[in-house]
OpenMM code with the backbone's topology and positions (N, CA, C; nanometers):
from openmm import Vec3, app, unit

residues = "UNK UNK UNK UNK UNK UNK UNK UNK UNK UNK UNK UNK UNK UNK UNK UNK UNK UNK UNK UNK UNK UNK UNK UNK UNK UNK UNK UNK UNK UNK UNK UNK UNK UNK UNK UNK UNK UNK UNK UNK UNK UNK UNK UNK UNK UNK UNK UNK UNK UNK UNK UNK UNK UNK UNK UNK UNK UNK UNK UNK UNK UNK UNK UNK UNK UNK UNK UNK UNK UNK UNK UNK UNK UNK UNK UNK UNK UNK UNK UNK UNK UNK UNK UNK UNK UNK UNK UNK UNK UNK UNK UNK UNK UNK UNK UNK UNK UNK UNK UNK UNK UNK UNK UNK UNK UNK UNK UNK UNK UNK UNK UNK UNK UNK UNK UNK UNK UNK UNK UNK UNK UNK UNK UNK UNK UNK UNK UNK UNK UNK UNK UNK UNK UNK UNK UNK UNK UNK UNK UNK UNK UNK UNK UNK UNK UNK UNK UNK UNK UNK UNK UNK UNK".split()
positions = [
    Vec3(9.4005, 12.9345, 11.3547),
    Vec3(9.3656, 12.8067, 11.2956),
    Vec3(9.4498, 12.7795, 11.1710),
    Vec3(9.4778, 12.8823, 11.0925),
    Vec3(9.5552, 12.8614, 10.9706),
    Vec3(9.7030, 12.8360, 10.9997),
    Vec3(9.7439, 12.8676, 11.1221),
    Vec3(9.8846, 12.8540, 11.1582),
    Vec3(9.9129, 12.7256, 11.2352),
    Vec3(9.8086, 12.6611, 11.2877),
    Vec3(9.8274, 12.5399, 11.3659),
    Vec3(9.8412, 12.4199, 11.2737),
    Vec3(9.9305, 12.3313, 11.3117),
    Vec3(9.9566, 12.2121, 11.2322),
    Vec3(9.8379, 12.1162, 11.2423),
    Vec3(9.7939, 12.0627, 11.1291),
    Vec3(9.6846, 11.9669, 11.1249),
    Vec3(9.7378, 11.8273, 11.1503),
    Vec3(9.6630, 11.7472, 11.2276),
    Vec3(9.7083, 11.6101, 11.2546),
    Vec3(9.6949, 11.5226, 11.1306),
    Vec3(9.6021, 11.5563, 11.0420),
    Vec3(9.5815, 11.4748, 10.9209),
    Vec3(9.6928, 11.4949, 10.8191),
    Vec3(9.7345, 11.6214, 10.7979),
    Vec3(9.8332, 11.6489, 10.6933),
    Vec3(9.9744, 11.6625, 10.7465),
    Vec3(9.9880, 11.7062, 10.8723),
    Vec3(10.1198, 11.7321, 10.9269),
    Vec3(10.1689, 11.8720, 10.8944),
    Vec3(10.0881, 11.9535, 10.8301),
    Vec3(10.1225, 12.0899, 10.7917),
    Vec3(10.0117, 12.1844, 10.8364),
    Vec3(10.0473, 12.3103, 10.8548),
    Vec3(9.9467, 12.4133, 10.8777),
    Vec3(9.8844, 12.4480, 10.7420),
    Vec3(9.7556, 12.4807, 10.7363),
    Vec3(9.6935, 12.5156, 10.6083),
    Vec3(9.7648, 12.6306, 10.5364),
    Vec3(9.8082, 12.7306, 10.6126),
    Vec3(9.8813, 12.8424, 10.5518),
    Vec3(10.0144, 12.7992, 10.4942),
    Vec3(10.0780, 12.7022, 10.5578),
    Vec3(10.2059, 12.6497, 10.5086),
    Vec3(10.1869, 12.5770, 10.3762),
    Vec3(10.0768, 12.5030, 10.3633),
    Vec3(10.0483, 12.4359, 10.2363),
    Vec3(10.0185, 12.5373, 10.1264),
    Vec3(9.9507, 12.6446, 10.1629),
    Vec3(9.9154, 12.7469, 10.0655),
    Vec3(10.0391, 12.8208, 10.0149),
    Vec3(10.1272, 12.8590, 10.1069),
    Vec3(10.2433, 12.9389, 10.0695),
    Vec3(10.3641, 12.8560, 10.0272),
    Vec3(10.3695, 12.7315, 10.0727),
    Vec3(10.4830, 12.6470, 10.0373),
    Vec3(10.6045, 12.6700, 10.1244),
    Vec3(10.5891, 12.7371, 10.2356),
    Vec3(10.7006, 12.7623, 10.3276),
    Vec3(10.6440, 12.7788, 10.4670),
    Vec3(10.7330, 12.7778, 10.5663),
    Vec3(10.6911, 12.8014, 10.7042),
    Vec3(10.6324, 12.9416, 10.7150),
    Vec3(10.5329, 12.9554, 10.7992),
    Vec3(10.4686, 13.0844, 10.8161),
    Vec3(10.5522, 13.1764, 10.9055),
    Vec3(10.5466, 13.3055, 10.8761),
    Vec3(10.6124, 13.4064, 10.9579),
    Vec3(10.5036, 13.4762, 11.0378),
    Vec3(10.5170, 13.4746, 11.1685),
    Vec3(10.4161, 13.5313, 11.2561),
    Vec3(10.4466, 13.6788, 11.2833),
    Vec3(10.3444, 13.7601, 11.3101),
    Vec3(10.3666, 13.9026, 11.3382),
    Vec3(10.4609, 13.9258, 11.4555),
    Vec3(10.4616, 13.8384, 11.5514),
    Vec3(10.5511, 13.8522, 11.6664),
    Vec3(10.6967, 13.8476, 11.6205),
    Vec3(10.7238, 13.7646, 11.5209),
    Vec3(10.8608, 13.7527, 11.4699),
    Vec3(10.9043, 13.8796, 11.3981),
    Vec3(10.8108, 13.9539, 11.3374),
    Vec3(10.8449, 14.0810, 11.2744),
    Vec3(10.8868, 14.1837, 11.3798),
    Vec3(10.8114, 14.1854, 11.4895),
    Vec3(10.8416, 14.2817, 11.5954),
    Vec3(10.9768, 14.2545, 11.6605),
    Vec3(11.0119, 14.1295, 11.6753),
    Vec3(11.1378, 14.0941, 11.7388),
    Vec3(11.2544, 14.0987, 11.6408),
    Vec3(11.2284, 14.1332, 11.5153),
    Vec3(11.3303, 14.1383, 11.4098),
    Vec3(11.4028, 14.0046, 11.3927),
    Vec3(11.3280, 13.8942, 11.4089),
    Vec3(11.3867, 13.7615, 11.3905),
    Vec3(11.3952, 13.7231, 11.2430),
    Vec3(11.3188, 13.7908, 11.1574),
    Vec3(11.3131, 13.7558, 11.0166),
    Vec3(11.3874, 13.8609, 10.9361),
    Vec3(11.4798, 13.8131, 10.8533),
    Vec3(11.5563, 13.9055, 10.7692),
    Vec3(11.4997, 13.8985, 10.6283),
    Vec3(11.4368, 14.0071, 10.5844),
    Vec3(11.3751, 14.0093, 10.4520),
    Vec3(11.4544, 14.0959, 10.3548),
    Vec3(11.5742, 14.1365, 10.3904),
    Vec3(11.6530, 14.2220, 10.3013),
    Vec3(11.7010, 14.1419, 10.1818),
    Vec3(11.6955, 14.2033, 10.0678),
    Vec3(11.7436, 14.1401, 9.9452),
    Vec3(11.6480, 14.0379, 9.8873),
    Vec3(11.5270, 14.0291, 9.9372),
    Vec3(11.4305, 13.9320, 9.8862),
    Vec3(11.3625, 13.9891, 9.7631),
    Vec3(11.3693, 13.9149, 9.6534),
    Vec3(11.3041, 13.9552, 9.5289),
    Vec3(11.2305, 13.8342, 9.4735),
    Vec3(11.1250, 13.8611, 9.3995),
    Vec3(11.0540, 13.7521, 9.3343),
    Vec3(11.1170, 13.7289, 9.1975),
    Vec3(11.2076, 13.6369, 9.1928),
    Vec3(11.2739, 13.6019, 9.0684),
    Vec3(11.2264, 13.4644, 9.0245),
    Vec3(11.2574, 13.4306, 8.9022),
    Vec3(11.2155, 13.3009, 8.8487),
    Vec3(11.2700, 13.1844, 8.9312),
    Vec3(11.3990, 13.1824, 8.9684),
    Vec3(11.4469, 13.0697, 9.0497),
    Vec3(11.3753, 13.0603, 9.1844),
    Vec3(11.3454, 13.1760, 9.2450),
    Vec3(11.2752, 13.1740, 9.3735),
    Vec3(11.1340, 13.1181, 9.3566),
    Vec3(11.0646, 13.1620, 9.2522),
    Vec3(10.9282, 13.1125, 9.2270),
    Vec3(10.9300, 12.9637, 9.1963),
    Vec3(11.0261, 12.9178, 9.1177),
    Vec3(11.0355, 12.7749, 9.0866),
    Vec3(11.0687, 12.6936, 9.2117),
    Vec3(11.1546, 12.7491, 9.2959),
    Vec3(11.1878, 12.6815, 9.4215),
    Vec3(11.0658, 12.6703, 9.5119),
    Vec3(10.9882, 12.7783, 9.5206),
    Vec3(10.8661, 12.7746, 9.6006),
    Vec3(10.7648, 12.6763, 9.5441),
    Vec3(10.7577, 12.6677, 9.4106),
    Vec3(10.6650, 12.5724, 9.3476),
    Vec3(10.7066, 12.4289, 9.3800),
    Vec3(10.8357, 12.4023, 9.3778),
    Vec3(10.8833, 12.2677, 9.4094),
    Vec3(10.8534, 12.2330, 9.5553),
    Vec3(10.8787, 12.3272, 9.6452),
    Vec3(10.8480, 12.3040, 9.7870),
    Vec3(10.6978, 12.2821, 9.8043),
    Vec3(10.6187, 12.3615, 9.7359),
    Vec3(10.4726, 12.3498, 9.7411),
    Vec3(10.4282, 12.2112, 9.6952),
    Vec3(10.4810, 12.1643, 9.5823),
    Vec3(10.4437, 12.0327, 9.5295),
    Vec3(10.4851, 11.9201, 9.6240),
    Vec3(10.6046, 11.9309, 9.6804),
    Vec3(10.6511, 11.8284, 9.7750),
    Vec3(10.5623, 11.8247, 9.8990),
    Vec3(10.5284, 11.9431, 9.9510),
    Vec3(10.4426, 11.9490, 10.0700),
    Vec3(10.3047, 11.8910, 10.0415),
    Vec3(10.2485, 11.9222, 9.9248),
    Vec3(10.1156, 11.8701, 9.8923),
    Vec3(10.1188, 11.7195, 9.8715),
    Vec3(10.2223, 11.6666, 9.8114),
    Vec3(10.2279, 11.5211, 9.7935),
    Vec3(10.2442, 11.4517, 9.9279),
    Vec3(10.3256, 11.5088, 10.0166),
    Vec3(10.3414, 11.4514, 10.1500),
    Vec3(10.2105, 11.4605, 10.2281),
    Vec3(10.1440, 11.5758, 10.2198),
    Vec3(10.0152, 11.5921, 10.2882),
    Vec3(9.9126, 11.4932, 10.2326),
    Vec3(9.9124, 11.4712, 10.1004),
    Vec3(9.8190, 11.3756, 10.0389),
    Vec3(9.8426, 11.2352, 10.0932),
    Vec3(9.9681, 11.1939, 10.1025),
    Vec3(9.9986, 11.0606, 10.1566),
    Vec3(9.9535, 11.0488, 10.3020),
    Vec3(9.9750, 11.1542, 10.3807),
    Vec3(9.9343, 11.1501, 10.5212),
    Vec3(9.7829, 11.1457, 10.5355),
    Vec3(9.7127, 11.2175, 10.4491),
    Vec3(9.5663, 11.2145, 10.4532),
    Vec3(9.5163, 11.0746, 10.4170),
    Vec3(9.5742, 11.0128, 10.3136),
    Vec3(9.5348, 10.8763, 10.2752),
    Vec3(9.5578, 10.7795, 10.3903),
    Vec3(9.6717, 10.7924, 10.4564),
    Vec3(9.7045, 10.7051, 10.5687),
    Vec3(9.6044, 10.7253, 10.6825),
    Vec3(9.5709, 10.8506, 10.7099),
    Vec3(9.4746, 10.8820, 10.8149),
    Vec3(9.3361, 10.8282, 10.7801),
    Vec3(9.2949, 10.8408, 10.6545),
    Vec3(9.1646, 10.7895, 10.6123),
    Vec3(9.1591, 10.6379, 10.6211),
    Vec3(9.2659, 10.5705, 10.5832),
    Vec3(9.2697, 10.4238, 10.5930),
    Vec3(9.2618, 10.3791, 10.7385),
    Vec3(9.3326, 10.4483, 10.8269),
    Vec3(9.3290, 10.4163, 10.9685),
    Vec3(9.1871, 10.4354, 11.0233),
    Vec3(9.1230, 10.5454, 10.9847),
    Vec3(8.9864, 10.5724, 11.0288),
    Vec3(8.8906, 10.4649, 10.9767),
    Vec3(8.9070, 10.4245, 10.8500),
    Vec3(8.8189, 10.3222, 10.7920),
    Vec3(8.8337, 10.1890, 10.8661),
    Vec3(8.9571, 10.1514, 10.8989),
    Vec3(8.9784, 10.0261, 10.9729),
    Vec3(8.9110, 10.0307, 11.1092),
    Vec3(8.9247, 10.1433, 11.1787),
    Vec3(8.8607, 10.1568, 11.3099),
    Vec3(8.7091, 10.1508, 11.2965),
    Vec3(8.6554, 10.2186, 11.1956),
    Vec3(8.5108, 10.2188, 11.1738),
    Vec3(8.4619, 10.0773, 11.1439),
    Vec3(8.5294, 10.0082, 11.0519),
    Vec3(8.4882, 9.8731, 11.0141),
    Vec3(8.4961, 9.7781, 11.1330),
    Vec3(8.6011, 9.7913, 11.2133),
    Vec3(8.6164, 9.7045, 11.3299),
    Vec3(8.5051, 9.7333, 11.4313),
    Vec3(8.4749, 9.8600, 11.4532),
    Vec3(8.3726, 9.8972, 11.5508),
    Vec3(8.2340, 9.8524, 11.5068),
    Vec3(8.2045, 9.8643, 11.3775),
    Vec3(8.0720, 9.8277, 11.3266),
    Vec3(8.0659, 9.6855, 11.2732),
    Vec3(8.1759, 9.6132, 11.2873),
    Vec3(8.1829, 9.4722, 11.2473),
    Vec3(8.1394, 9.4508, 11.1029),
    Vec3(8.1871, 9.5366, 11.0146),
    Vec3(8.1527, 9.5237, 10.8730),
    Vec3(8.2416, 9.4187, 10.8074),
    Vec3(8.1869, 9.3538, 10.7082),
    Vec3(8.2617, 9.2546, 10.6321),
    Vec3(8.2479, 9.2864, 10.4844),
    Vec3(8.3501, 9.2550, 10.4090),
    Vec3(8.3448, 9.2740, 10.2650),
    Vec3(8.2459, 9.1731, 10.2065),
    Vec3(8.1648, 9.2166, 10.1113),
    Vec3(8.0663, 9.1284, 10.0500),
    Vec3(8.1402, 9.0272, 9.9627),
    Vec3(8.1249, 8.8995, 9.9938),
    Vec3(8.2050, 8.7957, 9.9288),
    Vec3(8.1218, 8.7000, 9.8439),
    Vec3(7.9985, 8.7321, 9.8161),
    Vec3(7.9133, 8.6423, 9.7389),
    Vec3(7.9199, 8.6751, 9.5909),
    Vec3(7.8838, 8.5749, 9.5106),
    Vec3(7.8794, 8.5957, 9.3659),
    Vec3(7.7513, 8.5316, 9.3119),
    Vec3(7.7209, 8.5588, 9.1888),
    Vec3(7.5994, 8.5063, 9.1261),
    Vec3(7.6021, 8.3540, 9.1307),
    Vec3(7.4912, 8.2944, 9.1725),
    Vec3(7.4791, 8.1492, 9.1790),
    Vec3(7.5039, 8.0905, 9.3168),
    Vec3(7.5508, 8.1696, 9.4135),
    Vec3(7.5744, 8.1188, 9.5492),
    Vec3(7.4420, 8.0887, 9.6187),
    Vec3(7.4439, 7.9877, 9.7060),
    Vec3(7.3269, 7.9521, 9.7847),
    Vec3(7.3264, 8.0388, 9.9105),
    Vec3(7.2161, 8.1098, 9.9319),
    Vec3(7.2079, 8.2023, 10.0457),
    Vec3(7.0708, 8.1978, 10.1118),
    Vec3(7.0635, 8.2559, 10.2296),
    Vec3(6.9388, 8.2830, 10.2985),
    Vec3(6.9399, 8.4309, 10.3339),
    Vec3(6.8228, 8.4890, 10.3539),
    Vec3(6.8204, 8.6281, 10.3963),
    Vec3(6.7463, 8.6402, 10.5285),
    Vec3(6.7854, 8.7406, 10.6054),
    Vec3(6.7238, 8.7642, 10.7344),
    Vec3(6.5973, 8.8461, 10.7145),
    Vec3(6.4895, 8.7962, 10.7686),
    Vec3(6.3605, 8.8627, 10.7579),
    Vec3(6.3616, 8.9889, 10.8429),
    Vec3(6.3094, 9.0966, 10.7861),
    Vec3(6.2949, 9.2200, 10.8637),
    Vec3(6.1782, 9.2021, 10.9576),
    Vec3(6.2032, 9.2273, 11.0836),
    Vec3(6.0990, 9.2064, 11.1820),
    Vec3(6.0625, 9.3406, 11.2445),
    Vec3(5.9401, 9.3800, 11.2310),
    Vec3(5.8930, 9.5043, 11.2893),
    Vec3(5.8882, 9.4910, 11.4405),
    Vec3(5.9152, 9.5997, 11.5106),
    Vec3(5.9109, 9.5953, 11.6565),
    Vec3(5.7673, 9.5763, 11.7071),
    Vec3(5.6719, 9.6180, 11.6259),
    Vec3(5.5316, 9.6064, 11.6670),
    Vec3(5.4709, 9.4708, 11.6309),
    Vec3(5.5359, 9.3985, 11.5412),
    Vec3(5.4789, 9.2708, 11.4966),
    Vec3(5.4973, 9.1640, 11.6043),
    Vec3(5.3954, 9.0866, 11.6263),
    Vec3(5.4020, 8.9775, 11.7230),
    Vec3(5.3922, 8.8462, 11.6461),
    Vec3(5.4990, 8.8138, 11.5768),
    Vec3(5.4988, 8.6963, 11.4918),
    Vec3(5.5360, 8.5728, 11.5734),
    Vec3(5.4789, 8.4596, 11.5352),
    Vec3(5.5100, 8.3348, 11.6034),
    Vec3(5.6173, 8.2560, 11.5291),
    Vec3(5.6703, 8.3132, 11.4223),
    Vec3(5.7733, 8.2447, 11.3456),
    Vec3(5.9032, 8.2482, 11.4268),
    Vec3(5.9660, 8.1323, 11.4418),
    Vec3(6.0851, 8.1246, 11.5264),
    Vec3(6.2127, 8.1575, 11.4505),
    Vec3(6.2196, 8.1236, 11.3245),
    Vec3(6.3421, 8.1471, 11.2484),
    Vec3(6.3374, 8.2823, 11.1798),
    Vec3(6.4443, 8.3545, 11.1884),
    Vec3(6.4497, 8.4826, 11.1189),
    Vec3(6.5147, 8.4689, 10.9818),
    Vec3(6.5767, 8.3533, 10.9534),
    Vec3(6.6415, 8.3316, 10.8238),
    Vec3(6.5459, 8.2599, 10.7300),
    Vec3(6.5307, 8.3129, 10.6107),
    Vec3(6.4342, 8.2623, 10.5135),
    Vec3(6.5098, 8.2113, 10.3919),
    Vec3(6.4693, 8.1045, 10.3268),
    Vec3(6.3698, 8.0075, 10.3681),
    Vec3(6.4235, 7.9203, 10.4814),
    Vec3(6.3330, 7.8706, 10.5619),
    Vec3(6.3729, 7.7960, 10.6817),
    Vec3(6.4420, 7.6653, 10.6446),
    Vec3(6.3878, 7.5921, 10.5517),
    Vec3(6.4431, 7.4610, 10.5138),
    Vec3(6.4959, 7.4622, 10.3713),
    Vec3(6.5692, 7.5605, 10.3326),
    Vec3(6.6189, 7.5630, 10.1958),
    Vec3(6.7078, 7.6836, 10.1719),
    Vec3(6.7163, 7.7223, 10.0459),
    Vec3(6.8052, 7.8326, 10.0100),
    Vec3(6.7510, 7.9039, 9.8867),
    Vec3(6.8020, 8.0209, 9.8640),
    Vec3(6.7813, 8.0948, 9.7409),
    Vec3(6.9142, 8.1051, 9.6701),
    Vec3(6.9101, 8.1322, 9.5416),
    Vec3(7.0313, 8.1551, 9.4644),
    Vec3(7.0423, 8.3048, 9.4352),
    Vec3(7.1649, 8.3533, 9.4318),
    Vec3(7.1840, 8.4931, 9.3952),
    Vec3(7.1705, 8.5042, 9.2441),
    Vec3(7.0728, 8.5839, 9.2008),
    Vec3(7.0490, 8.6047, 9.0584),
    Vec3(7.1387, 8.7157, 9.0044),
    Vec3(7.1480, 8.8266, 9.0782),
    Vec3(7.2378, 8.9352, 9.0388),
    Vec3(7.2759, 9.0174, 9.1610),
    Vec3(7.3888, 9.0862, 9.1491),
    Vec3(7.4409, 9.1710, 9.2564),
    Vec3(7.4435, 9.3149, 9.2052),
    Vec3(7.3815, 9.4056, 9.2803),
    Vec3(7.3801, 9.5472, 9.2451),
    Vec3(7.4718, 9.6176, 9.3455),
    Vec3(7.6009, 9.6278, 9.3105),
    Vec3(7.6991, 9.6812, 9.4050),
    Vec3(7.6756, 9.8274, 9.4377),
    Vec3(7.6264, 9.9033, 9.3407),
    Vec3(7.6033, 10.0458, 9.3639),
    Vec3(7.4993, 10.0673, 9.4740),
    Vec3(7.3961, 9.9859, 9.4749),
    Vec3(7.2895, 9.9958, 9.5755),
    Vec3(7.3130, 9.9030, 9.6950),
    Vec3(7.4159, 9.8186, 9.6871),
    Vec3(7.4485, 9.7209, 9.7913),
    Vec3(7.3302, 9.6280, 9.8189),
    Vec3(7.2742, 9.5750, 9.7106),
    Vec3(7.1630, 9.4811, 9.7220),
    Vec3(7.1853, 9.3628, 9.6288),
    Vec3(7.1097, 9.2566, 9.6530),
    Vec3(7.1118, 9.1394, 9.5649),
    Vec3(6.9692, 9.1052, 9.5250),
    Vec3(6.9571, 9.0473, 9.4077),
    Vec3(6.8291, 8.9954, 9.3612),
    Vec3(6.8393, 8.8438, 9.3714),
    Vec3(6.7401, 8.7827, 9.4343),
    Vec3(6.7436, 8.6391, 9.4598),
    Vec3(6.6447, 8.5658, 9.3695),
    Vec3(6.6724, 8.4367, 9.3521),
    Vec3(6.5790, 8.3506, 9.2781),
    Vec3(6.5687, 8.2176, 9.3506),
    Vec3(6.4574, 8.1503, 9.3318),
    Vec3(6.4368, 8.0191, 9.3928),
    Vec3(6.5176, 7.9162, 9.3133),
    Vec3(6.5391, 7.7979, 9.3711),
    Vec3(6.6128, 7.6943, 9.2975),
    Vec3(6.5463, 7.6530, 9.1665),
    Vec3(6.4130, 7.6729, 9.1538),
    Vec3(6.3453, 7.6363, 9.0284),
    Vec3(6.3453, 7.7506, 8.9280),
    Vec3(6.3999, 7.8691, 8.9677),
    Vec3(6.4179, 7.9769, 8.8719),
    Vec3(6.3269, 8.0978, 8.8859),
    Vec3(6.2365, 8.0982, 8.9831),
    Vec3(6.1478, 8.2141, 9.0007),
    Vec3(6.2253, 8.3260, 9.0705),
    Vec3(6.2226, 8.4453, 9.0103),
    Vec3(6.2971, 8.5590, 9.0650),
    Vec3(6.2100, 8.6322, 9.1667),
    Vec3(6.2667, 8.6591, 9.2836),
    Vec3(6.1933, 8.7314, 9.3873),
    Vec3(6.1891, 8.8802, 9.3539),
    Vec3(6.0781, 8.9451, 9.3872),
    Vec3(6.0611, 9.0857, 9.3523),
    Vec3(6.1434, 9.1787, 9.4413),
    Vec3(6.1490, 9.1479, 9.5686),
    Vec3(6.2160, 9.2377, 9.6636),
    Vec3(6.3669, 9.2143, 9.6638),
    Vec3(6.4415, 9.3242, 9.6524),
    Vec3(6.5871, 9.3159, 9.6607),
    Vec3(6.6269, 9.3113, 9.8076),
    Vec3(6.7318, 9.2369, 9.8380),
    Vec3(6.7778, 9.2235, 9.9761),
    Vec3(6.9118, 9.2941, 9.9924),
    Vec3(6.9276, 9.3728, 10.0990),
    Vec3(7.0561, 9.4405, 10.1216),
    Vec3(7.1649, 9.3420, 10.1628),
    Vec3(7.2907, 9.3807, 10.1358),
    Vec3(7.4056, 9.2949, 10.1657),
    Vec3(7.4081, 9.2495, 10.3111),
    Vec3(7.3741, 9.3391, 10.4022),
    Vec3(7.3888, 9.3049, 10.5435),
    Vec3(7.2830, 9.2072, 10.5943),
    Vec3(7.1853, 9.1721, 10.5113),
    Vec3(7.0861, 9.0739, 10.5523),
    Vec3(7.1041, 8.9393, 10.4829),
    Vec3(7.2164, 8.9181, 10.4188),
    Vec3(7.2416, 8.7940, 10.3449),
    Vec3(7.3456, 8.7110, 10.4193),
    Vec3(7.3235, 8.5805, 10.4233),
    Vec3(7.4251, 8.4901, 10.4752),
    Vec3(7.4333, 8.3670, 10.3858),
    Vec3(7.5461, 8.3030, 10.3887),
    Vec3(7.5668, 8.1807, 10.3111),
    Vec3(7.4768, 8.0689, 10.3672),
    Vec3(7.4213, 7.9895, 10.2786),
    Vec3(7.3346, 7.8783, 10.3198),
    Vec3(7.4178, 7.7785, 10.3988),
    Vec3(7.3661, 7.7398, 10.5152),
    Vec3(7.4441, 7.6556, 10.6045),
    Vec3(7.4038, 7.5089, 10.5998),
    Vec3(7.3175, 7.4743, 10.5081),
    Vec3(7.2762, 7.3341, 10.4941),
    Vec3(7.3744, 7.2572, 10.4069),
    Vec3(7.3277, 7.1442, 10.3596),
    Vec3(7.4155, 7.0576, 10.2790),
    Vec3(7.4035, 7.0876, 10.1336),
] * unit.nanometer
topology = app.Topology()
chain = topology.addChain("A")
for resn in residues:
    res = topology.addResidue(resn, chain)
    for name in ("N", "CA", "C"):
        topology.addAtom(name, app.Element.getBySymbol(name[0]), res)
């Protein structure tokens, strides 16, 4: 596992750790690797550090690219949208409907014939606090995914 190249980084984990291509035990047996005259000198250590830094920066860029690609696929699959509302916008919220409730209300968007104003946005919790047009603040916070722009006039 430490010798196999990762699709996210493009490097084997051992290669990132050592800063060079890995030497496998099979290569020692076949005498493919020449280790004569190898010493740990300052230029060699500095060269390995530079290779190490270059590999890590390249791996970091590849990981970022892979994460962005994954995020786009996730967002597309789950149909997520960036929250685009601001304080003072006219909105309606979707009523949570229990599977056991047998309500006769036909509209799931509240209020049916009007709108609420966004009083504040809590981005950390992904919720909004709403208020009525006359200024009364609602107690229950509504999550981003249950808010839509008011479609009336």
